DSSP file (Angstrom, degrees, kcal/mol; ACC not computed):
  #  RESIDUE AA STRUCTURE BP1 BP2  ACC     N-H-->O    O-->H-N    N-H-->O    O-->H-N    TCO  KAPPA ALPHA  PHI   PSI    X-CA   Y-CA   Z-CA
    1    1 A X              0   0    0      0, 0.0    60,-2.9     0, 0.0     2,-0.5   0.000 360.0 360.0 360.0 129.7    2.2   87.1  -34.8
    2    2 A X  E     -ab  33  61A   0     30,-2.9    32,-3.5    58,-0.2     2,-0.5  -0.974 360.0-179.3-112.6 121.7    3.1   86.6  -38.5
    3    3 A X  E     +ab  34  62A   0     58,-3.0    60,-2.0    -2,-0.5     2,-0.3  -0.978  27.4  67.3-130.2 123.8    0.0   85.9  -40.5
    4    4 A X  E     -ab  35  63A   0     30,-1.4    32,-2.4    -2,-0.5    60,-0.2  -0.938  68.8 -43.5 172.2-147.4   -0.2   85.3  -44.2
    5    5 A X  S >> S-     0   0    0     58,-1.8     4,-2.6    -2,-0.3     3,-0.9   0.153  85.4 -46.5-101.1-149.8    0.5   83.1  -47.2
    6    6 A X  H 3>>S+     0   0    0     30,-0.3     5,-2.0     1,-0.3     4,-1.7   0.755 130.4  63.5 -62.6 -25.3    3.6   81.1  -48.3
    7    7 A X  H 345S+     0   0    0      2,-0.2    12,-0.5     3,-0.2    -1,-0.3   0.865 111.0  38.2 -65.8 -34.4    5.9   84.0  -47.6
    8    8 A X  H <45S+     0   0    0     -3,-0.9    12,-0.4    55,-0.3    27,-0.2   0.904 113.3  54.6 -78.2 -44.7    4.9   83.7  -43.9
    9    9 A X  H  <5S-     0   0    0     -4,-2.6    -2,-0.2    25,-0.1    -3,-0.2   0.783 111.4-124.0 -59.6 -26.8    4.8   79.9  -44.0
   10   10 A X  T ><5 -     0   0    0     -4,-1.7     3,-2.6    -5,-0.2    -3,-0.2   0.741  35.1-173.8  89.9  25.9    8.4   80.0  -45.3
   11   11 A X  T 3 <S+     0   0    0     -5,-2.0    -1,-0.2     1,-0.3   130,-0.1  -0.336  75.5  21.1 -54.9 125.0    7.9   78.0  -48.5
   12   12 A X  T 3  S+     0   0    0      1,-0.4   136,-0.4   129,-0.1    -1,-0.3   0.290  99.8 114.5  98.3  -7.6   11.4   77.5  -50.0
   13   13 A X  S <  S-     0   0    0     -3,-2.6    -1,-0.4   134,-0.2     5,-0.1  -0.630  70.6-110.4 -93.4 152.4   13.4   78.1  -46.7
   14   14 A X    >   -     0   0    0     -2,-0.2     3,-2.3     1,-0.2     4,-0.2  -0.398  60.8 -67.3 -68.0 158.8   15.4   75.6  -44.9
   15   15 A X  T 3  S+     0   0    0      1,-0.3    -1,-0.2     2,-0.1    -5,-0.0  -0.255 124.0   7.7 -51.8 126.4   14.0   74.5  -41.6
   16   16 A X  T 3  S+     0   0    0     -3,-0.1    -1,-0.3     1,-0.1    -2,-0.1   0.556 106.6  95.7  78.7   9.5   14.0   77.4  -39.1
   17   17 A X    <   +     0   0    0     -3,-2.3    -3,-0.2    -7,-0.1    -2,-0.1   0.200  48.1 117.7-118.8  15.4   15.0   79.9  -41.6
   18   18 A X  S  > S-     0   0    0     -4,-0.2     4,-2.1    -5,-0.1     3,-0.3  -0.337  82.6-101.3 -69.0 163.4   11.6   81.3  -42.6
   19   19 A X  H  > S+     0   0    0    -12,-0.5     4,-2.8     1,-0.2     5,-0.2   0.896 121.0  53.9 -63.4 -39.0   11.2   85.0  -41.8
   20   20 A X  H  > S+     0   0    0    -12,-0.4     4,-2.4     1,-0.2    -1,-0.2   0.900 110.3  47.7 -62.3 -35.9    9.1   84.5  -38.7
   21   21 A X  H  > S+     0   0    0     -3,-0.3     4,-1.8     2,-0.2    -1,-0.2   0.900 113.2  47.6 -67.9 -41.2   11.8   82.2  -37.2
   22   22 A X  H  X S+     0   0    0     -4,-2.1     4,-1.6     2,-0.2    -2,-0.2   0.908 112.6  49.8 -64.7 -42.0   14.5   84.7  -38.1
   23   23 A X  H  X S+     0   0    0     -4,-2.8     4,-2.5     1,-0.2     5,-0.3   0.909 106.6  55.7 -62.5 -43.4   12.5   87.5  -36.5
   24   24 A X  H  X>S+     0   0    0     -4,-2.4     4,-2.2     1,-0.2     5,-0.7   0.909 107.7  48.5 -55.4 -44.9   12.0   85.4  -33.4
   25   25 A X  H  <5S+     0   0    0     -4,-1.8    -1,-0.2     1,-0.2    -2,-0.2   0.855 113.4  47.1 -67.1 -34.0   15.7   85.1  -33.0
   26   26 A X  H  <5S+     0   0    0     -4,-1.6    -2,-0.2     1,-0.2    -1,-0.2   0.856 119.0  39.3 -73.6 -36.8   16.3   88.8  -33.5
   27   27 A X  H  <5S-     0   0    0     -4,-2.5    -2,-0.2     2,-0.2    -1,-0.2   0.749  89.0-144.4 -85.9 -25.9   13.5   89.9  -31.1
   28   28 A X  T  <5 +     0   0    0     -4,-2.2     2,-0.3     1,-0.3    -3,-0.1   0.897  66.6 110.8  52.9  42.3   14.0   87.2  -28.4
   29   29 A X  S   <S-     0   0    0     -5,-0.7    -1,-0.3    -6,-0.2    -2,-0.2  -0.931  83.3 -82.6-135.2 157.9   10.2   87.2  -28.0
   30   30 A X        -     0   0    0     -2,-0.3     2,-0.4    -3,-0.1     0, 0.0  -0.457  46.6-176.3 -62.2 131.6    7.6   84.7  -28.9
   31   31 A X        -     0   0    0     -2,-0.2     2,-0.4   -30,-0.0    -7,-0.1  -0.987  11.7-152.0-131.7 122.4    6.7   84.9  -32.6
   32   32 A X        -     0   0    0     -2,-0.4   -30,-2.9     2,-0.0     2,-0.8  -0.804   7.3-143.8 -96.2 131.4    3.9   82.7  -33.9
   33   33 A X  E     +a    2   0A   0     -2,-0.4   -30,-0.2   -32,-0.2     2,-0.1  -0.844  25.7 168.5 -98.1 105.7    4.0   81.6  -37.6
   34   34 A X  E     +a    3   0A   0    -32,-3.5   -30,-1.4    -2,-0.8     2,-0.4  -0.371  27.9 139.8-110.9  50.2    0.4   81.6  -38.9
   35   35 A X  E     -a    4   0A   0    -27,-0.2     2,-0.4   -32,-0.2   -30,-0.3  -0.779  30.1-173.2 -99.2 138.5    1.3   81.2  -42.6
   36   36 A X    >   -     0   0    0    -32,-2.4     3,-1.8    -2,-0.4   -30,-0.3  -0.974  27.6-121.9-131.6 118.4   -0.5   79.0  -45.0
   37   37 A X  T 3  S+     0   0    0     -2,-0.4   -32,-0.0   -32,-0.3   -33,-0.0  -0.284  95.5  20.8 -60.0 138.6    0.8   78.6  -48.5
   38   38 A X  T 3  S+     0   0    0      1,-0.3    -1,-0.3     5,-0.0     5,-0.1   0.331  85.9 151.3  88.4  -6.5   -1.7   79.6  -51.2
   39   39 A X    <   -     0   0    0     -3,-1.8    28,-0.4   -35,-0.1    26,-0.4  -0.318  27.5-161.8 -64.8 136.3   -3.8   81.8  -49.0
   40   40 A X     >  -     0   0    0     27,-0.2     4,-2.4    24,-0.1     5,-0.2  -0.516  41.6 -95.0 -98.0 176.6   -5.7   84.7  -50.5
   41   41 A X  H  > S+     0   0    0      1,-0.2     4,-2.3     2,-0.2     5,-0.1   0.856 128.4  54.2 -62.4 -33.9   -7.0   87.6  -48.5
   42   42 A X  H  > S+     0   0    0      2,-0.2     4,-2.0     1,-0.2    -1,-0.2   0.915 108.7  48.2 -66.1 -42.0  -10.4   85.7  -48.4
   43   43 A X  H  > S+     0   0    0      2,-0.2     4,-1.6     1,-0.2    -2,-0.2   0.937 111.6  50.1 -62.3 -44.8   -8.7   82.6  -46.9
   44   44 A X  H  X S+     0   0    0     -4,-2.4     4,-0.8     1,-0.2    -2,-0.2   0.907 108.8  51.9 -59.1 -43.2   -6.9   84.7  -44.4
   45   45 A X  H >< S+     0   0    0     -4,-2.3     3,-0.7     1,-0.2     4,-0.4   0.893 106.6  54.4 -61.7 -40.1  -10.2   86.4  -43.4
   46   46 A X  H 3< S+     0   0    0     -4,-2.0     4,-0.3     1,-0.2    -1,-0.2   0.845 117.4  35.1 -63.9 -33.8  -11.8   83.0  -42.9
   47   47 A X  H 3X S+     0   0    0     -4,-1.6     4,-2.8    -3,-0.2     5,-0.4   0.367  88.0 102.1-103.3   6.4   -9.1   81.8  -40.5
   48   48 A X  H <X>S+     0   0    0     -4,-0.8     4,-2.0    -3,-0.7     5,-2.0   0.918  82.2  46.7 -57.6 -49.5   -8.4   85.1  -38.8
   49   49 A X  H  4>S+     0   0    0     -4,-0.4     5,-2.3     3,-0.2     6,-0.2   0.962 119.9  37.1 -58.1 -56.1  -10.4   84.4  -35.6
   50   50 A X  H  45S+     0   0    0     -4,-0.3    -2,-0.2     1,-0.2    -1,-0.2   0.920 126.0  35.0 -64.9 -48.9   -9.0   80.9  -35.0
   51   51 A X  H  <5S+     0   0    0     -4,-2.8    -1,-0.2     3,-0.1    -3,-0.2   0.690 134.6  11.4 -87.4 -18.6   -5.3   81.4  -36.1
   52   52 A X  T ><5S+     0   0    0     -4,-2.0     3,-1.7    -5,-0.4     5,-0.5   0.717 121.5  45.6-123.0 -64.3   -4.7   85.0  -35.0
   53   53 A X  G > <S+     0   0    0     -5,-2.0     3,-1.5     1,-0.3    -3,-0.2   0.826 108.3  57.6 -64.3 -33.4   -7.2   86.7  -32.7
   54   54 A X  G 3 <S+     0   0    0     -5,-2.3    -1,-0.3    -6,-0.3    -4,-0.1   0.676  99.7  60.7 -69.4 -13.9   -7.6   83.7  -30.3
   55   55 A X  G <  S-     0   0    0     -3,-1.7    -1,-0.3    -6,-0.2    -2,-0.2   0.511 103.9-134.3 -86.6  -6.3   -3.8   83.9  -29.8
   56   56 A X    <   -     0   0    0     -3,-1.5    -3,-0.1    -4,-0.3    -2,-0.1   0.935  32.3-167.8  51.3  58.5   -4.2   87.5  -28.4
   57   57 A X        -     0   0    0     -5,-0.5     3,-0.1     1,-0.1    -1,-0.1  -0.336  26.5-153.9 -75.5 157.0   -1.3   89.0  -30.3
   58   58 A X  S    S+     0   0    0      1,-0.4    37,-2.8    36,-0.1     2,-0.4   0.758  86.5  21.0 -94.3 -35.4    0.1   92.4  -29.6
   59   59 A X  E     - c   0  95A   0     35,-0.2     2,-0.5     2,-0.0    -1,-0.4  -1.000  67.6-161.3-136.4 134.9    1.4   93.0  -33.2
   60   60 A X  E     - c   0  96A   0     35,-2.8    37,-2.6    -2,-0.4     2,-0.6  -0.972   3.7-161.4-119.9 117.7    0.3   91.2  -36.3
   61   61 A X  E     -bc   2  97A   0    -60,-2.9   -58,-3.0    -2,-0.5     2,-0.4  -0.882  16.7-158.9 -98.2 119.7    2.6   91.2  -39.4
   62   62 A X  E     +bc   3  98A   0     35,-3.3    37,-2.5    -2,-0.6     2,-0.4  -0.836  22.6 179.0-107.3 133.4    0.6   90.4  -42.5
   63   63 A X  E     +b    4   0A   0    -60,-2.0   -58,-1.8    -2,-0.4     2,-0.3  -0.876  37.1 126.0-125.7 100.7    1.8   89.1  -45.8
   64   64 A X        +     0   0    0     -2,-0.4    37,-0.5   -60,-0.2   -24,-0.1  -0.972  33.3  66.8-145.5 155.8   -1.3   88.6  -48.1
   65   65 A X  S  > S+     0   0    0    -26,-0.4     4,-2.0    -2,-0.3     5,-0.2  -0.083  71.9  89.5 125.6 -34.2   -2.3   89.8  -51.5
   66   66 A X  H  > S+     0   0    0      1,-0.2     4,-2.1     2,-0.2     5,-0.1   0.907  91.4  47.6 -63.0 -42.3    0.1   88.1  -53.9
   67   67 A X  H  > S+     0   0    0    -28,-0.4     4,-2.0     2,-0.2    -1,-0.2   0.851 107.4  57.5 -69.6 -32.0   -2.1   85.0  -54.4
   68   68 A X  H  4>S+     0   0    0    -29,-0.2     5,-2.6     2,-0.2     4,-0.5   0.949 108.6  46.5 -57.9 -48.3   -5.1   87.3  -55.0
   69   69 A X  H ><5S+     0   0    0     -4,-2.0     3,-1.3     1,-0.2    -2,-0.2   0.928 112.1  49.7 -61.4 -45.7   -3.3   88.9  -57.8
   70   70 A X  H 3<5S+     0   0    0     -4,-2.1    -1,-0.2     1,-0.3    -2,-0.2   0.802 111.7  49.6 -63.6 -29.7   -2.2   85.6  -59.3
   71   71 A X  T 3<5S-     0   0    0     -4,-2.0    -1,-0.3    -5,-0.1    -2,-0.2   0.432 114.9-116.2 -89.0  -1.0   -5.8   84.3  -59.1
   72   72 A X  T < 5 +     0   0    0     -3,-1.3     2,-0.2    -4,-0.5    -3,-0.2   0.769  51.9 168.4  74.2  24.7   -7.2   87.4  -60.8
   73   73 A X      < -     0   0    0     -5,-2.6    -1,-0.2    -6,-0.2     5,-0.1  -0.538  42.7-101.6 -73.3 135.5   -9.2   88.5  -57.8
   74   74 A X    >>  -     0   0    0     -2,-0.2     4,-1.9     1,-0.1     3,-0.7  -0.237  21.7-121.9 -60.6 144.3  -10.5   92.1  -58.3
   75   75 A X  H 3> S+     0   0    0      1,-0.3     4,-2.8     2,-0.2     5,-0.2   0.868 111.5  56.9 -50.3 -45.2   -8.7   94.9  -56.6
   76   76 A X  H 3> S+     0   0    0      1,-0.2     4,-2.3     2,-0.2    -1,-0.3   0.875 107.0  49.1 -60.9 -37.1  -11.9   96.0  -54.8
   77   77 A X  H <> S+     0   0    0     -3,-0.7     4,-2.8     2,-0.2    -1,-0.2   0.906 110.6  50.1 -68.9 -41.0  -12.3   92.5  -53.2
   78   78 A X  H  X S+     0   0    0     -4,-1.9     4,-2.8     1,-0.2     5,-0.2   0.944 113.5  45.9 -61.8 -47.7   -8.6   92.5  -52.1
   79   79 A X  H  X S+     0   0    0     -4,-2.8     4,-2.5     2,-0.2    -2,-0.2   0.895 113.1  49.6 -63.6 -40.4   -9.0   96.0  -50.5
   80   80 A X  H  X S+     0   0    0     -4,-2.3     4,-2.1    -5,-0.2    -2,-0.2   0.939 113.3  46.0 -65.7 -45.8  -12.3   95.0  -48.8
   81   81 A X  H  X S+     0   0    0     -4,-2.8     4,-2.5     2,-0.2    -2,-0.2   0.925 114.8  46.4 -62.4 -44.7  -10.8   91.8  -47.4
   82   82 A X  H  X S+     0   0    0     -4,-2.8     4,-2.8    -5,-0.2     5,-0.2   0.901 110.5  53.8 -66.3 -38.4   -7.7   93.5  -46.2
   83   83 A X  H  X S+     0   0    0     -4,-2.5     4,-2.5    -5,-0.2    -1,-0.2   0.914 110.9  46.3 -59.0 -43.1   -9.7   96.4  -44.7
   84   84 A X  H  X S+     0   0    0     -4,-2.1     4,-2.5     2,-0.2     5,-0.2   0.909 112.5  49.8 -67.4 -43.0  -11.8   93.8  -42.7
   85   85 A X  H  X S+     0   0    0     -4,-2.5     4,-2.2     2,-0.2    -2,-0.2   0.939 113.4  46.1 -58.9 -47.9   -8.8   91.9  -41.6
   86   86 A X  H  X S+     0   0    0     -4,-2.8     4,-2.6     1,-0.2     5,-0.2   0.923 112.3  50.6 -64.0 -45.1   -7.1   95.1  -40.4
   87   87 A X  H  X S+     0   0    0     -4,-2.5     4,-2.9    -5,-0.2     5,-0.2   0.935 111.2  48.0 -58.4 -47.5  -10.2   96.4  -38.6
   88   88 A X  H  X S+     0   0    0     -4,-2.5     4,-1.2     2,-0.2    -1,-0.2   0.879 112.5  48.5 -65.5 -38.7  -10.8   93.1  -36.8
   89   89 A X  H  <>S+     0   0    0     -4,-2.2     5,-1.8    -5,-0.2     3,-0.3   0.945 114.1  46.0 -65.3 -45.7   -7.1   93.0  -35.6
   90   90 A X  H ><5S+     0   0    0     -4,-2.6     3,-1.6     1,-0.2    -2,-0.2   0.889 108.6  55.3 -64.6 -39.4   -7.2   96.5  -34.4
   91   91 A X  H 3<5S+     0   0    0     -4,-2.9    -1,-0.2     1,-0.3    -2,-0.2   0.810 103.3  57.1 -60.9 -27.8  -10.5   96.0  -32.7
   92   92 A X  T 3<5S-     0   0    0     -4,-1.2    -1,-0.3    -3,-0.3    -2,-0.2   0.553 124.4-107.6 -79.6  -8.8   -8.9   93.2  -30.8
   93   93 A X  T < 5S+     0   0    0     -3,-1.6     2,-0.3     1,-0.3    -3,-0.2   0.526  76.1 126.8  98.0   7.4   -6.2   95.7  -29.6
   94   94 A X      < -     0   0    0     -5,-1.8    -1,-0.3   -35,-0.0     2,-0.2  -0.665  59.3-116.7 -98.1 153.8   -3.2   94.6  -31.7
   95   95 A X  E     -c   59   0A   0    -37,-2.8   -35,-2.8    -2,-0.3     2,-0.4  -0.614  29.3-137.0 -82.6 146.7   -1.1   96.8  -33.9
   96   96 A X  E     -c   60   0A   0     -2,-0.2    28,-2.1    26,-0.2     2,-0.4  -0.905  20.9-179.9-112.7 134.9   -1.0   95.9  -37.6
   97   97 A X  E     -cd  61 124A   0    -37,-2.6   -35,-3.3    -2,-0.4     2,-0.7  -0.998  11.6-159.8-126.9 124.8    2.0   95.8  -39.9
   98   98 A X  E     -cd  62 125A   0     26,-2.9    28,-2.9    -2,-0.4     2,-1.4  -0.916   3.2-162.5-108.6 108.5    1.4   94.9  -43.6
   99   99 A X  E     - d   0 126A   0    -37,-2.5    28,-0.2    -2,-0.7   -35,-0.1  -0.728  28.9-142.8 -86.1  90.4    4.5   93.6  -45.3
  100  100 A X        -     0   0    0     26,-1.4    29,-2.7    -2,-1.4     2,-0.6  -0.297   7.9-143.4 -70.1 131.4    3.2   94.2  -48.8
  101  101 A X        -     0   0    0    -37,-0.5     2,-0.2    27,-0.2    -1,-0.1  -0.805  36.1-106.1 -87.8 125.6    4.0   91.8  -51.5
  102  102 A X        -     0   0    0     -2,-0.6     2,-0.8     1,-0.1    -1,-0.1  -0.353  34.8-147.8 -55.9 118.1    4.4   93.7  -54.7
  103  103 A X        +     0   0    0     -2,-0.2     6,-0.6   -34,-0.0     7,-0.5  -0.822  64.6  34.2 -98.1 111.3    1.3   92.9  -56.7
  104  104 A X  S    S-     0   0    0     -2,-0.8   -34,-0.0     4,-0.2   -35,-0.0  -0.198  76.6-117.3 118.6 146.7    2.0   92.9  -60.4
  105  105 A X  S    S+     0   0    0      1,-0.1     3,-0.1    -2,-0.1    -1,-0.1   0.857 107.9  32.8 -86.3 -35.2    5.1   91.8  -62.3
  106  106 A X  S    S-     0   0    0      1,-0.3     2,-0.3     0, 0.0    -1,-0.1   0.587 132.9 -21.2 -99.8 -12.2    6.2   95.1  -63.9
  107  107 A X  S    S-     0   0    0     -4,-0.0     2,-0.9    -5,-0.0    -1,-0.3  -0.950  70.4 -92.6 179.6 172.4    5.1   97.5  -61.2
  108  108 A X    >   +     0   0    0     -2,-0.3     3,-1.0     1,-0.2     4,-0.3  -0.784  35.0 173.8-109.7  90.7    2.7   97.7  -58.3
  109  109 A X  T 3  S+     0   0    0     -2,-0.9     4,-0.2    -6,-0.6     3,-0.2   0.622  80.0  54.8 -69.0 -12.9   -0.5   99.2  -59.6
  110  110 A X  T >> S+     0   0    0     -7,-0.5     4,-2.1     1,-0.1     3,-0.7   0.624  77.8  91.0 -95.7 -14.8   -2.1   98.6  -56.2
  111  111 A X  H <> S+     0   0    0     -3,-1.0     4,-2.8     1,-0.3     5,-0.2   0.824  83.2  56.4 -60.9 -33.5    0.4  100.4  -53.9
  112  112 A X  H 3> S+     0   0    0     -4,-0.3     4,-2.0     1,-0.2    -1,-0.3   0.923 109.7  46.4 -60.4 -42.6   -1.5  103.8  -54.1
  113  113 A X  H <> S+     0   0    0     -3,-0.7     4,-2.3    -4,-0.2    -2,-0.2   0.894 112.5  50.3 -64.5 -40.4   -4.6  102.0  -52.8
  114  114 A X  H  X S+     0   0    0     -4,-2.1     4,-2.4     2,-0.2    -2,-0.2   0.903 110.0  49.6 -66.3 -41.8   -2.5  100.3  -50.1
  115  115 A X  H  X S+     0   0    0     -4,-2.8     4,-2.2     2,-0.2    -1,-0.2   0.894 110.9  50.0 -63.6 -39.3   -1.0  103.5  -48.9
  116  116 A X  H  X S+     0   0    0     -4,-2.0     4,-2.5    -5,-0.2    -2,-0.2   0.922 110.7  49.7 -64.9 -43.3   -4.4  105.2  -48.8
  117  117 A X  H  X S+     0   0    0     -4,-2.3     4,-2.7     2,-0.2     5,-0.2   0.909 110.0  51.1 -60.3 -43.7   -5.7  102.2  -46.7
  118  118 A X  H  X>S+     0   0    0     -4,-2.4     4,-1.2     1,-0.2     5,-1.2   0.892 111.6  47.9 -62.2 -40.1   -2.7  102.5  -44.4
  119  119 A X  H  <5S+     0   0    0     -4,-2.2    -2,-0.2     2,-0.2    -1,-0.2   0.912 114.9  45.0 -66.3 -43.2   -3.4  106.3  -43.9
  120  120 A X  H  <5S+     0   0    0     -4,-2.5    -2,-0.2     1,-0.2    -1,-0.2   0.890 123.2  34.2 -67.4 -41.5   -7.1  105.7  -43.3
  121  121 A X  H  <5S-     0   0    0     -4,-2.7    -1,-0.2    -5,-0.2    -2,-0.2   0.450 102.4-127.0-100.8  -3.2   -6.7  102.8  -40.9
  122  122 A X  T  <5 +     0   0    0     -4,-1.2     2,-0.3    -5,-0.2   -26,-0.2   0.957  57.8 134.9  57.5  60.3   -3.4  103.9  -39.2
  123  123 A X      < -     0   0    0     -5,-1.2     2,-0.6   -28,-0.1    -1,-0.2  -0.896  60.6 -97.1-129.7 165.6   -1.3  100.9  -39.6
  124  124 A X  E     -d   97   0A   0    -28,-2.1   -26,-2.9    -2,-0.3     2,-0.5  -0.722  35.3-164.1 -85.9 122.0    2.3  100.4  -40.7
  125  125 A X  E     -d   98   0A   0     -2,-0.6     2,-0.7   -28,-0.2   -26,-0.2  -0.925   8.6-165.5-105.6 126.7    2.7   99.5  -44.4
  126  126 A X  E     -d   99   0A   0    -28,-2.9   -26,-1.4    -2,-0.5     3,-0.5  -0.892  23.7-144.7-107.6  97.8    6.1   98.1  -45.5
  127  127 A X        -     0   0    0     -2,-0.7     4,-0.2     1,-0.2   -26,-0.1  -0.343  69.4  -3.8 -67.9 141.9    5.8   98.4  -49.3
  128  128 A X    >   -     0   0    0      1,-0.1     3,-2.3     2,-0.1    -1,-0.2   0.908  67.0-173.6  46.0  63.7    7.4   95.8  -51.6
  129  129 A X  T 3  S+     0   0    0    -29,-2.7    -1,-0.1    -3,-0.5   -28,-0.1   0.677  81.7  57.1 -62.5 -15.4    9.0   93.7  -48.8
  130  130 A X  T >> S+     0   0    0    -30,-0.4     3,-2.5     3,-0.1     4,-2.4   0.209  74.1 147.2 -99.0  14.2   10.6   91.6  -51.5
  131  131 A X  T <4 S+     0   0    0     -3,-2.3    -3,-0.0     1,-0.3    -4,-0.0  -0.270  76.7   6.4 -54.2 128.5   12.4   94.5  -53.1
  132  132 A X  T 34 S+     0   0    0      1,-0.1    -1,-0.3     0, 0.0     7,-0.1   0.303 124.7  70.7  80.2 -10.6   15.7   93.4  -54.5
  133  133 A X  T X4 S+     0   0    0     -3,-2.5     3,-1.5     2,-0.1     6,-0.3   0.804  84.6  62.5 -99.2 -44.2   14.9   89.7  -53.7
  134  134 A X  T 3< S+     0   0    0     -4,-2.4    -3,-0.1     1,-0.3    -1,-0.0   0.801 114.0  31.8 -56.9 -35.7   12.2   89.0  -56.2
  135  135 A X  T 3  S+     0   0    0     -5,-0.3     2,-0.6     1,-0.1    -1,-0.3   0.262 100.2  89.1-109.0  10.9   14.4   89.5  -59.3
  136  136 A X    X   -     0   0    0     -3,-1.5     3,-2.1     1,-0.1     4,-0.1  -0.922  60.2-157.7-115.0 110.7   17.7   88.3  -57.9
  137  137 A X  G >  S+     0   0    0     -2,-0.6     3,-1.2     1,-0.3    -1,-0.1   0.698  88.0  71.7 -60.1 -21.8   18.3   84.6  -58.3
  138  138 A X  G 3  S+     0   0    0      1,-0.2    -1,-0.3    11,-0.0    11,-0.2   0.791 106.7  37.4 -63.5 -24.4   20.8   84.5  -55.4
  139  139 A X  G <  S+     0   0    0     -3,-2.1     8,-1.9    -6,-0.3     2,-0.4   0.211 101.1  99.2-111.3  13.5   17.9   85.0  -53.0
  140  140 A X  B <   -E  146   0B   0     -3,-1.2     6,-0.3     6,-0.3     3,-0.1  -0.827  42.7-176.0-112.8 140.8   15.3   82.8  -54.8
  141  141 A X  S    S-     0   0    0      4,-3.1     2,-0.2    -2,-0.4     5,-0.2   0.804  84.3 -18.2 -90.8 -43.1   14.0   79.3  -54.2
  142  142 A X  S    S-     0   0    0      3,-1.4    -1,-0.3     5,-0.0     5,-0.0  -0.714  95.5 -65.3-144.5-165.2   11.8   79.4  -57.3
  143  143 A X  S    S+     0   0    0     -2,-0.2     3,-0.1     1,-0.2    -3,-0.0   0.690 131.1  20.7 -66.9 -16.9   10.3   82.0  -59.5
  144  144 A X  S    S+     0   0    0      1,-0.1     2,-0.2     2,-0.1    -1,-0.2   0.744 110.8  68.6-116.8 -43.5    8.1   83.4  -56.6
  145  145 A X  S    S-     0   0    0      1,-0.1    -4,-3.1    -5,-0.0    -3,-1.4  -0.581  71.0-124.2 -95.4 144.1    9.5   82.4  -53.3
  146  146 A X  B     -E  140   0B   0     -6,-0.3    -6,-0.3    -2,-0.2     2,-0.2  -0.279  21.7-129.2 -69.5 163.7   12.7   83.5  -51.5
  147  147 A X     >  -     0   0    0     -8,-1.9     4,-2.5    -6,-0.1     5,-0.2  -0.351  47.8 -76.5 -95.5-171.9   15.3   81.0  -50.3
  148  148 A X  H  > S+     0   0    0   -136,-0.4     4,-1.8     1,-0.2     5,-0.1   0.886 134.8  49.0 -57.9 -41.1   16.7   81.1  -46.8
  149  149 A X  H  > S+     0   0    0      2,-0.2     4,-2.2     1,-0.2    -1,-0.2   0.903 110.1  52.1 -66.7 -40.4   18.9   84.1  -47.5
  150  150 A X  H  > S+     0   0    0      1,-0.2     4,-2.4     2,-0.2    -2,-0.2   0.915 109.4  48.9 -60.6 -43.3   16.0   85.9  -49.1
  151  151 A X  H  X S+     0   0    0     -4,-2.5     4,-2.7     2,-0.2    -1,-0.2   0.851 107.8  55.5 -66.0 -33.2   13.8   85.3  -46.0
  152  152 A X  H  X S+     0   0    0     -4,-1.8     4,-2.3    -5,-0.2    -2,-0.2   0.935 109.4  46.7 -65.0 -43.7   16.7   86.6  -43.8
  153  153 A X  H  X S+     0   0    0     -4,-2.2     4,-2.2     2,-0.2    -2,-0.2   0.926 111.8  50.9 -61.7 -44.7   16.7   89.8  -45.8
  154  154 A X  H  X S+     0   0    0     -4,-2.4     4,-2.3     1,-0.2    -2,-0.2   0.924 110.2  49.2 -58.2 -46.0   12.9   90.1  -45.5
  155  155 A X  H  X S+     0   0    0     -4,-2.7     4,-3.1     1,-0.2    -1,-0.2   0.892 108.6  54.0 -64.2 -38.8   13.1   89.5  -41.7
  156  156 A X  H  X S+     0   0    0     -4,-2.3     4,-2.4     2,-0.2    -1,-0.2   0.919 109.2  48.2 -59.8 -44.4   15.8   92.2  -41.4
  157  157 A X  H  X S+     0   0    0     -4,-2.2     4,-1.5     2,-0.2    -2,-0.2   0.923 114.4  44.9 -62.9 -45.3   13.6   94.7  -43.2
  158  158 A X  H  X S+     0   0    0     -4,-2.3     4,-2.3     2,-0.2     5,-0.3   0.933 111.2  53.9 -65.0 -44.5   10.6   93.9  -41.1
  159  159 A X  H  X S+     0   0    0     -4,-3.1     4,-2.0     1,-0.2    -2,-0.2   0.932 107.2  50.6 -55.2 -48.7   12.6   94.0  -37.9
  160  160 A X  H  < S+     0   0    0     -4,-2.4     4,-0.4     1,-0.2    -1,-0.2   0.861 114.0  45.1 -59.4 -36.0   13.9   97.5  -38.6
  161  161 A X  H  < S+     0   0    0     -4,-1.5    -1,-0.2    -5,-0.2     4,-0.2   0.799 117.1  42.2 -79.8 -29.7   10.4   98.8  -39.3
  162  162 A X  H >X S+     0   0    0     -4,-2.3     3,-1.3     1,-0.2     4,-0.9   0.669  88.5  90.1 -92.4 -15.5    8.7   97.2  -36.3
  163  163 A X  G >< S+     0   0    0     -4,-2.0     3,-1.1     1,-0.3     4,-0.3   0.873  86.2  52.0 -50.2 -44.1   11.5   97.9  -33.7
  164  164 A X  G >4 S+     0   0    0     -4,-0.4     3,-1.0     1,-0.2    -1,-0.3   0.810 103.1  59.8 -63.0 -26.7    9.9  101.3  -32.7
  165  165 A X  G <4 S+     0   0    0     -3,-1.3    -1,-0.2     1,-0.2    -2,-0.2   0.710  95.0  65.1 -71.6 -18.0    6.5   99.5  -32.2
  166  166 A X  G <<        0   0    0     -3,-1.1    -1,-0.2    -4,-0.9    -2,-0.2   0.560 360.0 360.0 -82.7  -7.9    8.1   97.3  -29.5
  167  167 A X    <         0   0    0     -3,-1.0    -1,-0.2    -4,-0.3    -2,-0.1   0.465 360.0 360.0 -85.8 360.0    8.9  100.2  -27.1
């Protein structure tokens, strides 16, 4: 299950070239794309039961947080929402992977908090999943979103990190 915002929905990718579709082809397993463009962590929390937990996933890959930063949502609220999302997924019996969107333009002031959360709640954190994509126009659709090639790179990174969880 891929759950998140426009990065999960695949905004800017050609049809079938969003990261969940690329991941599906690499895994040869069912992969559900539960991405909604513009979602914040609060939006994700509101639709978690319907869009994720009712599907009974084994692994949930999350991309959320970037829209919170762009909307000026306080750090404490982001962390509280993500903590609740992670708790509910884990209580449902699924493994959590957070493919973190670098929050902040010049650096990621939040990554220390995210690493602490990952340590406390025992989930896999993939920091700055857009590293090398975000500032390289070859991989961009617009100033925020990857193009199809950028999503392919993102899917490769996620695949390499989740492969051990599939055993």
